[in-house]
C-alpha positions, 0 to 999 in steps of 0.5 A: 500500499505504501508503495502504491501510495507513493507511486500514486502521489508521484503521478498524480498530477499527470493522472489528473492532467490526463482525467481533465483531457479526457473530461474536457474532450468528452464534454467538447465532442459532446457539445459539437455533436449537439450543435451538429444534430441539434442547432446545425442539423438543417444545414448539414442535411442540405450539404449532404442531399446536395452531395448526393445529387447533381443537377445537369443542364439540358441546353435549348435549341435555338429556333431557326429561320425560313424563307416564304416558301419554308426553306431553312436559312439556318441550321443547328448543328448538335454535336456530343463531346465525352470526358470522364474523371479518369481516377474515378473510372474503374471500367476502362477497358469496356469504356474504350471498346464501345467508343471505339465501336462508334468512332472507329478509333482504336482502343489504344488511343482511348485507353492512353487517355483514360490512363492520363493523371489528369483529373479531366479528360475529353475522350472526343470532341464535337461528335455527330449524333450518328457517332455516338448513338451506340454511346448515348444508348448504353448509358455508362455512370461515370462518362460525362456527354456534353451536348451542344448546338453551332449554328450553321447558315446553309445557303453561305452569302445568300441573304447573310446581311438579312440573317445575320449571325451570332456569337459563341455564345449563340447570342445574336449579333446583327440582322434578324439573330439580332433584332429577334434574339429573344424570340429565337433564344429559348429557356434551358432545362435541368435535370436532377441525377443522383450521386454515389459515394465516388461521385459518379451520377446514376441516370436511372432514378426518378428525381425531377426534370424540367424539359428544355423550351426551344426557340420560336422560329421565324419565317421571312417574307424574303423569297430564297430564289429572289434573293440568289438571283439579285444578289448574283446580278449585283455582283455581275453589275458591279464587276461590270461597271468597276463599281464600288459596290451595289444595293438592291430591293425587290418589294410586292407593292400591294403588301409591303412585303420585301421578297430580296434585300442586299448589298455587295460587297457581302460576307459569310455568316459562317465566318463572319471575322474574316470579311470587314465589318463594313461588309456585314451591314445591309446598306439598302437600310443603313445607308442614304444617298442623294438619289438624283433623278428618280426623285423627280416623282415627287414633283410629278406627283404634286403637279399632277394632283393639285393640277397645277401642271397638265400631261399634255402642258408644253414647257420650254426646257431652255435648250438644256440650260438653266440659270438659278441663283447663280448657278447653271443647271444642264440637262444631258440633252439640249431640250427645247419644247417638251410636254410633261410627259416627256420631261419625266420620259427623258428627265429634264431637270430644266423642265422638272425644276419649272414644274417645281417653281409653279408647285413652290416650296410647301407643296413640294416639301409635303408630297415628300413627306407623304411619300415617306422621305425624311423618316423610318420606314418602320421596318422591324430591322436593326439600322434603319436610316431615317434619311435627311429631308430638311423643312422649307424654313432651312432651304436655300434659294436653290434648294427648291431647284435641287430637291426636285432632280433630287439632290439636297436630299438623302434617302434609302433604297428601302425609301425609295422602294416604298415610295415607288410601291405607292405608286404601283399599288394605286397611291398607298404608302405601305410599311415595309416588312420582312418578317411573315410571322413568329412560330413556338417550337411546339407550332403555335403562331405567336406573331402574324404579320400583316401588311399596313397602310401608313397613309395615302399619298394620293388617289388612284387616277393621279397614280395611274397617269403617273404610271403611264409617264414613267412606261413611257420612261421605260418604251422611249425615254431613258430607260429603255435599257430596262424593257422586257419584251412581251411586258410593260415596265414603269421606272425610273433612271437617276444619276447623281453627281457625289458629294466629296470634300464639300463639293460635288464630284464631276467623275463619281456618280450614284446611278440608279434605277426604280421600277416595277412591273407588269405595270397594269398590274405590278407584283414586284418594285425592284430598286437598284442602285450602284456606286460609283460605276467607271464614267461612262457607264455611270448613267442610271439608263446604261448601268441600273436599268440593264441590271433591273432587267436582267433580274426581272428576267431571271424571276420570270423565267424562275417562277410561274406565279409571276405572269401578265395579267390583261386587265379590264380597265373599264372595272371601277374595282380598287386594287387596294382597299383601305380599312383602318390600318390594314389593307388587304386584297379583294379577292383575299388571295396571295398576291403571287398567284401559282394557279393559272386560269383556263379560258372556257369555250364560247357557248357559240361554238368558238374558243377564245385565245388565252393570254399566253405571255410570260408563261414557259412553253409547257404551260402554255401548251397546256392552256391552249390544249385546255381552250381547244386550240393546237400550239405552234412556237418558235424559239426558247424560254418564255412566250413573249408574243402571241398570234393571235391575240388575247381574246380573238374568237377562233374555231377550235382546233386553230393553230396559236403561234407563239415567239419564245425568248 
């Protein structure tokens, strides 16, 4: 006992310290356990729940853009990437075999990657679905599959300035891609997956899933065929005239729908970084220019509407020279006495200025505003310029004369197209539109765009008279190079000196032509502009007018819905009905009908010769057969003339001769 007591006394301090440590440790652990299990229990329960599952994003697919015939202008290429955490994956041989069978690469290639010491390794990137079909069906635990999309533009440069492009994050940067970015974008979904102790996801579980909502699809009014022709011919004209660039628009004058629009040089949206930013913008909307003589429709309309000048009134054109406020204005020819119609047909500056002087500043300005110049058209497209049209209070002594012949005013190609559409449709300024409808991924129409009238410019009688004047421009005036055999074409040429370094250049010009056809029942308005064509080819009648002709002839040959209409002018039936702000066709049928009428034989035993001009030979033959007549033709292409003329009574079986070109 004494020995034990002495030993105890000797080690008692240590025993007390050790006992205290054990007691305090137990108390501390108990308190910590109490804190974890009682006080912070909810937080740790949530952490454990989060560690036991993962929330994966299911990306949406961006909506596509289509032309008016539902031809896709964009595509979303879906691709897959395969990845693993090598240290967390055991069945490496089996995985290498499965992927090898799908992609065609050797097993050794994937085994080398799977043996990597890296924490994360991509086995394959950017594979198409056909290459990962087997992998997707196997649902291999631990294999990470990333599904991504990449925007693609299958038609390369065609309509690139209209469509625009997206960045690497699939956000729109220009064109319709930018304008309707919110509509084209969708909403990502997600799926919750259970994780095991090694951090591997178990795909087979009943955890929540929210499917992604894909973006809406957009249908444009653009016709891909028209757009291709427009851009090809613009390039051709720019090359032949050595111009800096070209701009073109095709519009349906009855509705304001844009059928084609663009400028050259342009760019490839699949590789936008390889082209200057200047090529990315659609100059038909963003750039303004002084139009020259195509602006003479303002003075002509005002004179007819106010009855200031009659079409048969004669005006002396001063042998081609006229001095105003110390500045001499000249004509391209030395004209003497010309009628109002001849002044427009021959594009006399002197005659137009004299007409404008009779009108006065306020009247000329009012009609320019009524046509929409000096204000944006309202097109749902980014970057539109409103142009320049100064108020009369800001005009100088010579401004009236300059404005009458298309100077001291800035217009866009789109504004010019809208103005000539108003002439073509009988006097209504239409709001241009390029979006036909927006449809959700589920097929529900979210937005359906309708033709809309901005204002009435003048009455149909005035516009019909002006149409006849513009027909004379093409038949016998400065626009003869725009004439199309077998078709009635109305139009106006324009040539303007470019304003450079505070003065008008004597060697640099803007050449343009504005026209529509058929003049009796206009179906397409075309505006064409060439920037600085080679001197000698700088006249609107020698460069832009032939461009109009080539484009329209190709469209006629391509599209059977474009046909010549022989209208009964005695019918007092307006082409357009103004009701509120909506414009409708009188028969509610499409403007460009794809059906052809078949003439019925007379009840008296005679057959009536149908209208054949503009048809292909195959269609013309079918129409003649259905009318009880026989066909004889010469040439190839489209019917440009026929004999007997349409409406002639013939005995059944008679021959109708056609000339094709």
